[in-house]
TILUMMI-20781 format. One record per residue: x, y, z of N, C-alpha, C in turn. Coordinates in steps of 0.001 Angstrom, whole numbers, padded with zeros to 6 digits, always signed. Each point is the difference from the previous one (the first is absolute). Layout:
<recs>
XYZXYZXYZ...
</recs>
This chain:
<recs>
+110984+122040+115906+000101-001214-000603+001448-000415-000002+000100-001153+000192+001560-000348+000303+000307-000760-001443+001337+000085-000088+000948+000059-001402-000726-001601-000628-000421-001267+000935-000285-000938-001302-001800+000371-000114-000331+000738+000688-001455+000477-000815-000035+000880-001130+000744+000304+000165+000457+001351-001389+000392-000671-000909+001113-001073+000277+000348-000870-001276-001146-000721-000633-000735-000470+000672-001119-000868-000532-001063+001059-000343-000414+001041+000533-000748+001078-000920+000238+000229-001097+001158+000103-000370+000776+000439-000734+000188-001022-001224-000066-001172+000482+000366-001252-000771-001754-000188-000712-000979+000225+001009-001107-000336-000392-000531+000990-001100+000285+001236+000043-000260+000853-001128+000394-000088-001428+001696-000510+000044+000610-000679-000824-000746-000800-000961-000592-000651+000814-000758-001449-000605-001691+000330-000486-000749+000969+000624-000897+000191-000159-000192+001245-001366+001416+000661-000572+000182+000655-000685+000331-000547-001594+000142-001290+000422+000092-000871-001705-001325-000615-000037-001143+000020+001005-001005-000723-000696-000717+000853-000911-000561-001248-000916-000814+000573-001016-001339+000017+000127-000987+000683+000216-001198+000177+000530-001010-000215-001374-000836-000656-000135-000935-000053-001122-000660+001536-000159-000397-000076-001071-000745+001252-000749-001129+000605+001298-000374-000932+000499-000989+000768+001158+000837+000561+001497+001238-000158-000164+001110+000195+000892-000207-001356+001123-000377-001263-000391+000001-000577+001113+000815-001120-000572+000175-001155+001259+001256-000904-000408-000883-001491+000755+000171-000947-000845-000690-001458+000818+001025-000460+000894-001128-000379+001334+000836-000342+000740-000223-001670+000661+000794-001102-000089-000521-001210+000183+000413-000266+001645-000821-000240+000859+000233+000061+001456+000104-001770+000175+001119-000535+000801+000321-001278+000135+000486+000107+001362-000564-001382+000805+000290-000090+001517+001371-000761-000040+000882+001046+000737+001429-000182+000321+000230-001137+000569-000770-000677+000649+000349-001373+000638-000341-001320-001004-001225+000085-000455-000480-001191-000681+000691-000037-001452-000403+001514-000458+000444+000271-001112-001465-000134-000845-001150-000195+000319-001387-000128-000714+000010+001916-000452-000418-000379-001367-000585+000969-000155-001627+000640+000207+000329+001336+000482-001452+000354+001052-000530+000985-000617+000269+000798-000804-001120+000827-000668+001034+000940-001267-001250+000717-000532+000583+000364-000902-000230+002021-000112+000808+000883-000271-000603+001357+000098+000473+000883-000645-000311+001381+000104+000940+000950-000353+000577+001051+000822+001264+000793+000092+000093+001118+000316+000477+001146-000919+000011+001137+000815+000500+001041-000677+001074+000646+001028+000395+000978-000557+001748+000730+000313-000686+000206+001931-001182+000189+000254-000288+000709+001333+000251-001441+000522-001069-000900-000337-000347-001253+000774+001275-000670+000200+000744-000099-001057+001800-000700+000261+000602+000978+001103-000233+001130+000082+001082+000836+000991-000975-000484+001490-001229+000320-000177-000580-000841+001643+000394-001217+000826+000050-000797-001550+000240-001416+000416+001391-000077+000613+001160+000703-000682+001301+000012+000181+000178+000752+001279-000867+000939+000570+000046+000817+001167-000219-000614+001305-001717-001089-000383-000586-000419+001359+000604-001511-000263+000411-000900-000997+000301-000917+000310-001060-001045-000075-001060+000527-000384-001145-000738-000739-000933+000407-001176-000399-001142-000547-000472+000208-001585-001012+001541+000146+000002+000639-000995-000847+001103-000650-000234-000304-001555-001107+000369-000044-000428-000026-001478-000759+000950-000691+000103-000225-001532-000993+001009-000505-001151-000684-000514-001425+000559+000355-001131-000759-000613-000527+000571-001252-000094-000552-000722-000065+000416-001447-001707+000166-000139-000726-000856+000578-001501+000476-000019-000463+000952+001067+000701+000161+000992-000461+001255+000903+000824+001354-000199+001007-000164-000558+001306+000756-000437+000215+000868+001553+000052-000980+000584+000979+000433+001378+001058-000572+000667+000799+000094+000902+001244-000762+000929-000733-001278+000573+000199-000872+000024-000406-001013+001087+001122-000822+000630-000278+000349+001548+001146-000785+000943-000458-001672-000102+000730-000813-000366-000584-001492+000433+000171-000200+000998-001645-000441+000879+000021-000429+001055-000704+001296+001317+000017+001462-000862-000515+000722+000821-001431+000084+000725-000467-000523-000772-001477-000289+000388-000057-001512+000644+000241-000812-000774-000161-001354+000447+001011-000697+001025+001082+000824+000100+001175-000754+000819+000860-000580-000376-000246-000792-001222+000906-001040-000771+001163+000985-000588+000772+000534+000473+000954+000748-000568+001322-000970-000188+000991+000866-000741+000998-001183-000717+001143+000825+000388+001430-000458+000891+001106+000671+000374+001094-000554-001003+000349+001079-000707+000614-000325-001486+001615-000494+000632+000800-000548-000718+000944-000670+000516+000894+000334-001115-000239-000155-001153+000589+000795-001302-000458-000029-001075+000371+001144-000854-000475+000456-001011+000877-000385-001229-000636-000726-001087+001109-000136-001335-000502+000569-001088+000776+000818-000879-000776+000212-001432+000718-001011-001050-000863-000183-001111+000347-000733-001129+001105+000264-000595+000369-000563-001058+001327+000439-000950-000517+000950-000955-001303+000427-000018-000387+001229-001008-000645+000966+000970+000440-000131+001270-000656+000894+001231-001198+000975-000321-000981-000945-000462-001705+000264-000421-000289-000946+001210+000221-000726+001095-000794-001036+000502+000737-000440+001344-000976+000151+001058+000588-000339+001374-000306-001170+000411+000797-000354+000856-000193-001210+000949+000243+000155+001265-000701+000275+001025-000234+000191+001178-000130-001331+000873+000947-000421+000966-000372-001045+000994-000407+000748+001439-000547-000919+000185-001021+000293+001164-000209-000961+000759-000259+000497+001749-000275-000660+000676-001579+000382+000668-000881-000586-000467-001194+000500+000231-000724-000359+000984-001013+000751+000582-000415+000171+001197-001500-000351-000453-000588-001576-000190-000919-000324-000667-000092-000399-001134-001261-000374-000736-000134-000188-001427+000003+001393-000809+000610-000408-001042+000167+000944-001010-001459+000369-000436-000824-000877-000527-001085+000551-001019-001092+000341+000337-000964+000674-000028-001084+000112+000583-001111-000747+000520+000225-001394-000857-000955-000861+000026+000443-000571+001344+001003-000044+000384+000474-000596+001391+000975-001011-000270+000372-000488-001515+001049-000489-000383+001157+000310+000524+001046-000924+000164+001192+000443+000195+000676+000609-001058-000476-000531-000989+000925+000688-001080-001129+000279-001352-000050+001372-000531-001006+000436-001115+000249-001358-001081+000590-000667-000463+000555-001208-000744-000486-001333+000097-001336+000216+000593-000376-001526+000583-000971-000875-000931-000407+000616-001269-000769-000930-001312+001152-000155-000958-000268-001192-000539+000822-000650-000615-000834-000137-001524+000894-000168-000869-000668-000001-001375+000364-001674-000357-000932-001153-000119+000571-001040-000245+000898-000352-001454+001093-000586+000136+000556-000421-001180-000161-001476-000438+000089+000063-001196-000231-001318-000789+001178-000901+000483+001064+000175+000302+001444-000811-000045+001044+000992+000764-000163+000302+001539+000629+000518+000396+001491-000833+000497+000910+000674+000089+001427-000479+000152-000324-000655+001518+000514-000908-000047+000045-000751+001203+001602-000031+000701+000170+000217+001420+000912-000214+000624+000466-001779+000233+001537-000306-000514+000292-001537-000053-000138-000360+001263+000049-001306+000588-000152-000769+001161+001210+000691+000870+001199-000257-000975+001072+000793+000878+000425+000923+000268-000825+001075-000661+000137+001630+000708-001116+000147+000618-001377-000746-000282-000635-000034+001130+000156-000526+001590+000818-001109-000172+000641-000278+001319+000610+000905+000742+001024+000493-001027+000824+001062+000599-000558+001673+000539-001299+000313-000689-001000+000930+000707-000314-000403+001420-000448-001420-000252-000797-000211+001301+000970-000059+000944+001463-000640-000526+000952+000058+001290+000329+001475+000568-000060+000875-001061+000402+001418+000306-000802+000433+001049-001513-000230-000540-001113+000723+001026+000445-000715+001415+000006-001049+000209+000250-000565+001435+001147+000819+000414+001103+000139-000743+000891+000842+000917-000064+001025+000399-000739+000737-001256-000301+001595+000414-000828+000153+001549-000709-001359-000082-001046-000015+001874+001134+000374+001037+001174-000612-000398+000978-000001+001292+000158+001742+000353-000100+000654-001001+000611+001595-000207-001038+000793-000068-001418-000368+000214-001029+001126+000044+000027+000972+000750+000569-000381+001149+000107+000742+001157+000717+001582-000553+001077-000407-001143+000834+001065-000140-000764+001115-001052-000900-000337-000523-000820+000372-001053-001184+000538+000812-000454-000535+001249-000877+000681+000595+000611+001565+001127+000901-000454+000355+000970+000899+000478+000605+000935-000435-000109-000053-001654+000597+001238-000881-001313+000529-000086-001266-000319-000236-001231+000897-000155-000083+000743+000858+000187-000490+001435-000523+000672+001369+000837+000942+000053+001197+000154-000483+001142+001262+000257-000367+000814-001207-000631-000463-001215-000066+001193-000852-001335+000652+000310-001111-000906+001023-000781+000823+000230+000193+001011+001023+000901-000641+000918+000186+001000+001250+000822+001504-000886+000825-000090-000834+000574+001139-000688-000905+001195-000602-000946-000838-000419-001678+000940-000616-000427+000201+001070-000626-000476+000842-000815+000229+000982+000329+000875+001232+001212-000504+000532+001014+000529+001077-001120+000272+001259-000204-001730+000463-001099+000259+001208+000836+000222+001257-000415+000931+001022+000626+000307+000638+000143-000726+001532+001260+000035+000587+000559-000374+000687+000796-001842-000745-000203-000214-001298+000619-001262-000464+001279+000402-000090+001194-001156+000241+001253-000029-000414+000346+000259-001344-000539-000771-000814+000446+000354-001346-000258+001736-000198-001229+000200+000133-000146+001649+000128+000995+000802+000342+000698-000577+001025+001153+001104+000530+001064-000271-000566+000159-001148-000975+001205-000007-000779+000077+000905-001115-001394-000398-000739-000366+001063-000985+000490+001350+000021-000437+000487+001411-000300+001280+000370+001501+000469+000097+000952-000776+000700+001391+000558+000397+000629-000059-001594-000070-000856-000737+000592-000235-001390+000904-000809-000099+001104-000228-001225+000590-000853-000316+000989-000317+000814+000681+001375+001021+001163-000092+000412-000371-001185+001250-001261+000299+000575-000425-000503+001036-000068-001418-000341-000527-000467-000844-000133-001312-000697+001273-000947+000097+000958+000758-000400+001423-000619-000402+000595+000295+001107-000421+000284+000977+000989-000071+001320-000570-000981+000791-001674-000465-000634-000373-001233+000904+000589-001159-000718+000149+000237-001578+000237-001234-000651+001216-000659+000720+000947+001200+000203+001663-000513+000369-000374-000083+001411-000716+000111+000714-000006-000656+001454-000400-001255-000144-001286-000351-000783-000391-001278+000124+001159-000826-001127+000531+000128-000165+000952-000899-000913+001456+000048+001326+000110+000861+000597+001134+000010+000762-000259-000941+001063-001588-000295+000635-000145-000688+001403-000464-001733-001104-000238+000141-001046-000258-001165-000545+001293-000851-000125+001182+000389-000480+001668+000084+000086+000521-000979+001548-000720+001185+001087-000161-000336+001328-000114-001494+000403-001775-000143-000405-000417-000879+000340+000693-001154-000913+000414-000205-001002+000423-001289-000793+001412+000006+000952+001190+000878+000417+001244-000551+000411-000552-000541+001362-000590+000716+000544-000643-000814+001547-000535-001602-000087-000217+000045-001233-000824-001554-000253-001683-000189+000914-000417+001213-000410-001567+000090+000561-000930-000170-000594-000648-001265-000773-000761-000010-001175-001261+000775+000274-000395-000195+001866-001262+000816+000166+000114+001827-000402+001039+000302+000453+000074+001446-000361+000353+000489-001409+000716-001603-000551+000401+000852-001390-001476+000461-000757-000924-001198+000430-001445-000302-001076-000631+001440+000535-000181+000789+001255-000102+001062+000150+000330+001248-001201+001839-000161+000289+000676+001039-000408-000202+000159-001790+000216-001309-000263-000478-000031-001448-001432+000606-000842-001213-000413+001086-001163+000512-000295-000501+001404+000140+000903+000695+000630+000009+001413+000486+001070+000873-001490+000979-000880-000561+000868+000327-000963-000241+000160-001100-001230-001027-000599-000756-000499-000775-001304+001120+000078-000605+000142+000681-000678+001383+000419+000279+001311-000714+001179+000189+000516+000346+001280-000043+000527+000376-001458+000652-001415-000484+000095+000320-001347-000937+000160-001270-001349-000754+000355-000869+000171-000641-000854+001665+000226+000488+000536+001152-000363+001470+000044+000734+000509-000723+001379-000028-000186+001211+000491-000720-000731-000132-001564-000200-001042-000424-000239+000032-001632-001808+000376-000324-000453+000517+000879-001293+000523+000068+000587+001595-000445+000232+000521+001351+000659+001436-000177+000556+000150-001304+001233-000944-000722+000606+000332-000986-000994-000258-001058-001375-000460-000247-000783-000718-000763+000604-001212-000939+000686-000744+000758+000606-000949-000902-000756-001342+000796-000950-000879-001253-000923-000881+000595+000860-001263+000358-000348-000682+001084+000522-001486+000292-000152-000663-001290-000425-000282-001042-000312-000355-000849+001551-000166-001013+000539+001108-000143+000836+000248-000784+001684-000493+000882-000179+000160+001317+001067-000763+000665-000148-001434-000502-000983-000705+000325-000427-001202-000516+000351-000482-001230-000133+000857-001228+000525-000340-001364+001619+000072-000065+000366+000957+000531+001423+000113+000208+000787-001383+000560-000536-000271+001146+000089-001556+000596-000032-001240-001179-001236+000217-000478-000237-001061-000880+001004+000181-001229+000503+001419-000633+000480+000158-001338+001593-000464+000652+000489-000088+001374+001332-000253+000478-000191-002076+000159-001097-000137+000332+000221-001560-000286+000026-000602-001055-000653+000697-001061+000014-000896-001438+001164+000355-000565+000896+000499+000321+001636+000400-000651+000797-000958+000109+000343-000146-001134+001299-001482+000005+001033+000072+001330+000035-000778+000515+001144+000033+001039+001172+000495-000825+000999+000287+001021+001555+000068-000817+000887-000821+000923-000577-000656+000474+001269-001186+000806-000044-001028-000833
</recs>
Protein backbone atom coordinates (compact mmCIF):
# COMPACT_ATOMS: atom_id res chain seq x y z
CA UNK A 1 0.00 0.00 0.00
CA UNK A 2 1.37 3.41 -1.00
CA UNK A 3 1.89 6.17 1.56
CA UNK A 4 -1.06 8.11 0.10
CA UNK A 5 -3.34 5.09 0.41
CA UNK A 6 -2.20 4.53 4.00
CA UNK A 7 -3.03 8.13 4.85
CA UNK A 8 -6.46 7.85 3.22
CA UNK A 9 -7.20 4.61 5.09
CA UNK A 10 -6.16 6.20 8.37
CA UNK A 11 -8.32 9.26 7.74
CA UNK A 12 -11.26 7.02 6.86
CA UNK A 13 -10.94 5.07 10.09
CA UNK A 14 -10.64 8.25 12.14
CA UNK A 15 -13.83 9.60 10.56
CA UNK A 16 -15.72 6.32 10.97
CA UNK A 17 -14.68 6.02 14.62
CA UNK A 18 -16.51 9.27 15.38
CA UNK A 19 -19.81 8.19 13.84
CA UNK A 20 -22.78 7.83 16.21
CA UNK A 21 -24.68 4.68 15.26
CA UNK A 22 -28.28 4.39 16.49
CA UNK A 23 -29.49 1.84 19.02
CA UNK A 24 -29.78 -0.74 16.22
CA UNK A 25 -26.22 -0.13 15.04
CA UNK A 26 -27.43 1.65 11.91
CA UNK A 27 -26.88 5.03 10.28
CA UNK A 28 -29.28 6.85 7.91
CA UNK A 29 -27.73 7.56 4.50
CA UNK A 30 -29.08 10.10 2.01
CA UNK A 31 -27.94 9.31 -1.54
CA UNK A 32 -27.53 12.26 -3.91
CA UNK A 33 -26.58 12.50 -7.58
CA UNK A 34 -23.18 14.19 -7.63
CA UNK A 35 -23.88 15.84 -10.99
CA UNK A 36 -27.49 17.05 -10.70
CA UNK A 37 -27.67 17.18 -6.86
CA UNK A 38 -31.03 15.36 -7.05
CA UNK A 39 -31.77 13.29 -3.95
CA UNK A 40 -32.02 9.72 -5.23
CA UNK A 41 -32.86 7.55 -2.24
CA UNK A 42 -32.66 7.00 1.50
CA UNK A 43 -31.31 3.86 3.12
CA UNK A 44 -29.42 2.59 6.16
CA UNK A 45 -25.81 1.51 6.59
CA UNK A 46 -24.24 -0.54 9.33
CA UNK A 47 -20.48 -0.59 10.03
CA UNK A 48 -19.85 -3.45 7.59
CA UNK A 49 -21.82 -1.91 4.71
CA UNK A 50 -20.01 1.41 5.23
CA UNK A 51 -16.65 -0.36 5.13
CA UNK A 52 -17.67 -2.21 1.96
CA UNK A 53 -18.78 1.07 0.40
CA UNK A 54 -15.42 2.65 1.21
CA UNK A 55 -13.46 -0.36 -0.05
CA UNK A 56 -15.42 -0.93 -3.27
CA UNK A 57 -16.29 2.64 -4.24
CA UNK A 58 -19.94 1.59 -4.67
CA UNK A 59 -22.88 1.86 -2.28
CA UNK A 60 -23.67 -0.98 0.10
CA UNK A 61 -26.52 -0.86 2.61
CA UNK A 62 -28.18 -2.86 5.38
CA UNK A 63 -31.66 -4.16 4.66
CA UNK A 64 -33.78 -3.92 7.82
CA UNK A 65 -36.56 -6.06 6.32
CA UNK A 66 -34.23 -8.88 5.20
CA UNK A 67 -31.58 -8.39 7.90
CA UNK A 68 -28.76 -8.64 5.39
CA UNK A 69 -26.25 -6.57 3.45
CA UNK A 70 -27.22 -5.48 -0.04
CA UNK A 71 -25.13 -4.07 -2.83
CA UNK A 72 -27.09 -1.41 -4.68
CA UNK A 73 -27.34 -2.57 -8.29
CA UNK A 74 -25.82 -5.97 -7.52
CA UNK A 75 -28.79 -7.64 -9.22
CA UNK A 76 -30.25 -4.89 -11.42
CA UNK A 77 -26.95 -3.43 -12.58
CA UNK A 78 -28.03 0.03 -11.38
CA UNK A 79 -24.92 0.56 -9.31
CA UNK A 80 -23.83 3.84 -7.72
CA UNK A 81 -20.18 4.94 -7.95
CA UNK A 82 -19.33 7.01 -4.89
CA UNK A 83 -17.71 10.42 -5.40
CA UNK A 84 -17.81 11.60 -1.78
CA UNK A 85 -19.21 10.78 1.66
CA UNK A 86 -20.03 13.51 4.18
CA UNK A 87 -21.43 13.18 7.70
CA UNK A 88 -23.49 15.81 9.48
CA UNK A 89 -22.74 18.00 12.50
CA UNK A 90 -24.17 15.39 14.89
CA UNK A 91 -22.22 12.55 13.23
CA UNK A 92 -25.39 10.48 12.92
CA UNK A 93 -26.38 10.86 9.24
CA UNK A 94 -24.46 10.36 5.99
CA UNK A 95 -24.71 12.24 2.71
CA UNK A 96 -23.35 10.03 -0.05
CA UNK A 97 -22.81 11.66 -3.45
CA UNK A 98 -22.77 9.19 -6.32
CA UNK A 99 -22.67 8.78 -10.07
CA UNK A 100 -25.64 6.46 -10.71
CA UNK A 101 -25.61 3.78 -13.38
CA UNK A 102 -29.34 3.69 -14.01
CA UNK A 103 -32.39 4.60 -11.89
CA UNK A 104 -32.19 4.48 -8.10
CA UNK A 105 -35.78 3.41 -7.49
CA UNK A 106 -37.06 -0.15 -7.89
CA UNK A 107 -40.06 1.28 -9.77
CA UNK A 108 -37.78 2.45 -12.55
CA UNK A 109 -37.99 6.11 -11.53
CA UNK A 110 -34.71 7.98 -11.42
CA UNK A 111 -35.31 8.99 -7.79
CA UNK A 112 -37.31 7.28 -5.06
CA UNK A 113 -38.77 10.71 -4.24
CA UNK A 114 -41.02 11.04 -7.28
CA UNK A 115 -44.35 11.39 -5.45
CA UNK A 116 -45.37 14.83 -4.21
CA UNK A 117 -47.70 16.12 -1.48
CA UNK A 118 -49.70 19.08 -2.84
CA UNK A 119 -49.32 22.34 -0.91
CA UNK A 120 -52.02 24.99 -0.42
CA UNK A 121 -49.63 27.90 -0.90
CA UNK A 122 -46.26 26.70 -2.15
CA UNK A 123 -43.41 29.19 -2.24
CA UNK A 124 -42.74 30.33 -5.77
CA UNK A 125 -39.58 31.36 -7.51
CA UNK A 126 -39.60 35.04 -8.43
CA UNK A 127 -39.50 35.97 -12.09
CA UNK A 128 -35.98 37.34 -11.73
CA UNK A 129 -34.77 34.24 -9.97
CA UNK A 130 -36.62 32.04 -12.45
CA UNK A 131 -34.92 33.75 -15.34
CA UNK A 132 -31.58 33.28 -13.60
CA UNK A 133 -32.29 29.59 -13.14
CA UNK A 134 -33.21 29.19 -16.81
CA UNK A 135 -30.08 31.05 -17.86
CA UNK A 136 -27.98 28.84 -15.59
CA UNK A 137 -29.58 25.71 -17.05
CA UNK A 138 -28.83 26.90 -20.58
CA UNK A 139 -25.25 27.68 -19.54
CA UNK A 140 -24.90 24.22 -17.97
CA UNK A 141 -25.72 22.68 -21.35
CA UNK A 142 -22.44 24.04 -22.71
CA UNK A 143 -20.52 21.99 -20.17
CA UNK A 144 -22.71 18.87 -20.05
CA UNK A 145 -19.89 16.87 -21.63
CA UNK A 146 -17.75 17.50 -18.54
CA UNK A 147 -20.37 15.90 -16.30
CA UNK A 148 -20.71 12.97 -18.68
CA UNK A 149 -16.94 12.54 -18.85
CA UNK A 150 -16.72 12.65 -15.06
CA UNK A 151 -19.38 9.92 -14.87
CA UNK A 152 -17.59 7.69 -17.38
CA UNK A 153 -14.26 8.12 -15.58
CA UNK A 154 -15.87 7.19 -12.25
CA UNK A 155 -17.34 4.06 -13.84
CA UNK A 156 -13.97 3.15 -15.33
CA UNK A 157 -12.36 3.35 -11.90
CA UNK A 158 -14.95 1.01 -10.41
CA UNK A 159 -15.32 -1.50 -13.26
CA UNK A 160 -11.77 -1.34 -14.76
CA UNK A 161 -12.72 -2.59 -18.26
CA UNK A 162 -9.78 -4.38 -19.83
CA UNK A 163 -7.93 -2.44 -22.51
CA UNK A 164 -9.35 0.98 -21.58
CA UNK A 165 -6.78 3.77 -21.25
CA UNK A 166 -8.54 5.12 -18.14
CA UNK A 167 -8.23 1.67 -16.54
CA UNK A 168 -4.50 1.75 -17.31
CA UNK A 169 -4.13 5.10 -15.53
CA UNK A 170 -5.99 3.96 -12.41
CA UNK A 171 -4.04 0.69 -12.34
CA UNK A 172 -0.74 2.59 -12.49
CA UNK A 173 -1.79 4.96 -9.72
CA UNK A 174 -1.52 8.63 -8.87
CA UNK A 175 2.15 9.02 -9.85
CA UNK A 176 1.38 8.00 -13.44
CA UNK A 177 -1.67 10.26 -13.53
CA UNK A 178 0.38 13.20 -12.25
CA UNK A 179 3.05 12.53 -14.84
CA UNK A 180 0.45 12.66 -17.61
CA UNK A 181 -1.03 15.89 -16.23
CA UNK A 182 2.45 17.43 -16.31
CA UNK A 183 3.10 16.21 -19.84
CA UNK A 184 -0.21 17.54 -21.15
CA UNK A 185 0.31 20.89 -19.40
CA UNK A 186 3.72 21.22 -21.06
CA UNK A 187 2.31 20.34 -24.47
CA UNK A 188 -0.48 22.89 -23.95
CA UNK A 189 2.13 25.59 -23.26
CA UNK A 190 4.09 24.64 -26.38
CA UNK A 191 0.98 24.73 -28.59
CA UNK A 192 0.06 28.17 -27.23
CA UNK A 193 3.61 29.48 -27.75
CA UNK A 194 3.50 28.20 -31.33
CA UNK A 195 0.17 30.01 -31.86
CA UNK A 196 -1.30 26.77 -33.19
CA UNK A 197 -4.95 26.84 -32.14
CA UNK A 198 -5.75 23.49 -33.75
CA UNK A 199 -3.03 21.82 -31.69
CA UNK A 200 -3.96 23.89 -28.62
CA UNK A 201 -7.54 22.59 -28.82
CA UNK A 202 -6.29 19.01 -28.77
CA UNK A 203 -3.80 19.55 -25.96
CA UNK A 204 -6.26 21.40 -23.73
CA UNK A 205 -8.76 18.56 -24.25
CA UNK A 206 -6.12 16.04 -23.19
CA UNK A 207 -5.21 18.16 -20.17
CA UNK A 208 -8.82 18.49 -19.01
CA UNK A 209 -9.36 14.73 -19.37
CA UNK A 210 -6.28 13.90 -17.28
CA UNK A 211 -7.25 16.49 -14.66
CA UNK A 212 -10.66 14.81 -14.35
CA UNK A 213 -8.94 11.45 -13.88
CA UNK A 214 -6.80 13.03 -11.16
CA UNK A 215 -9.86 14.48 -9.43
CA UNK A 216 -11.53 11.06 -9.49
CA UNK A 217 -8.41 9.40 -8.07
CA UNK A 218 -8.41 11.94 -5.24
CA UNK A 219 -12.23 11.64 -4.82
CA UNK A 220 -12.63 15.39 -5.35
CA UNK A 221 -15.87 16.03 -7.31
CA UNK A 222 -15.79 18.52 -10.14
CA UNK A 223 -18.70 20.26 -8.41
CA UNK A 224 -16.37 21.34 -5.61
CA UNK A 225 -14.01 22.92 -8.15
CA UNK A 226 -16.94 24.76 -9.72
CA UNK A 227 -18.11 25.89 -6.26
CA UNK A 228 -14.63 27.27 -5.55
CA UNK A 229 -14.61 29.15 -8.86
CA UNK A 230 -18.07 30.52 -8.11
CA UNK A 231 -17.01 31.64 -4.62
CA UNK A 232 -13.98 33.42 -6.07
CA UNK A 233 -16.16 35.14 -8.64
CA UNK A 234 -18.50 36.42 -5.91
CA UNK A 235 -15.75 37.85 -3.69
CA UNK A 236 -15.38 41.65 -3.72
CA UNK A 237 -12.73 42.90 -6.11
CA UNK A 238 -9.64 44.43 -4.53
CA UNK A 239 -8.68 46.76 -7.38
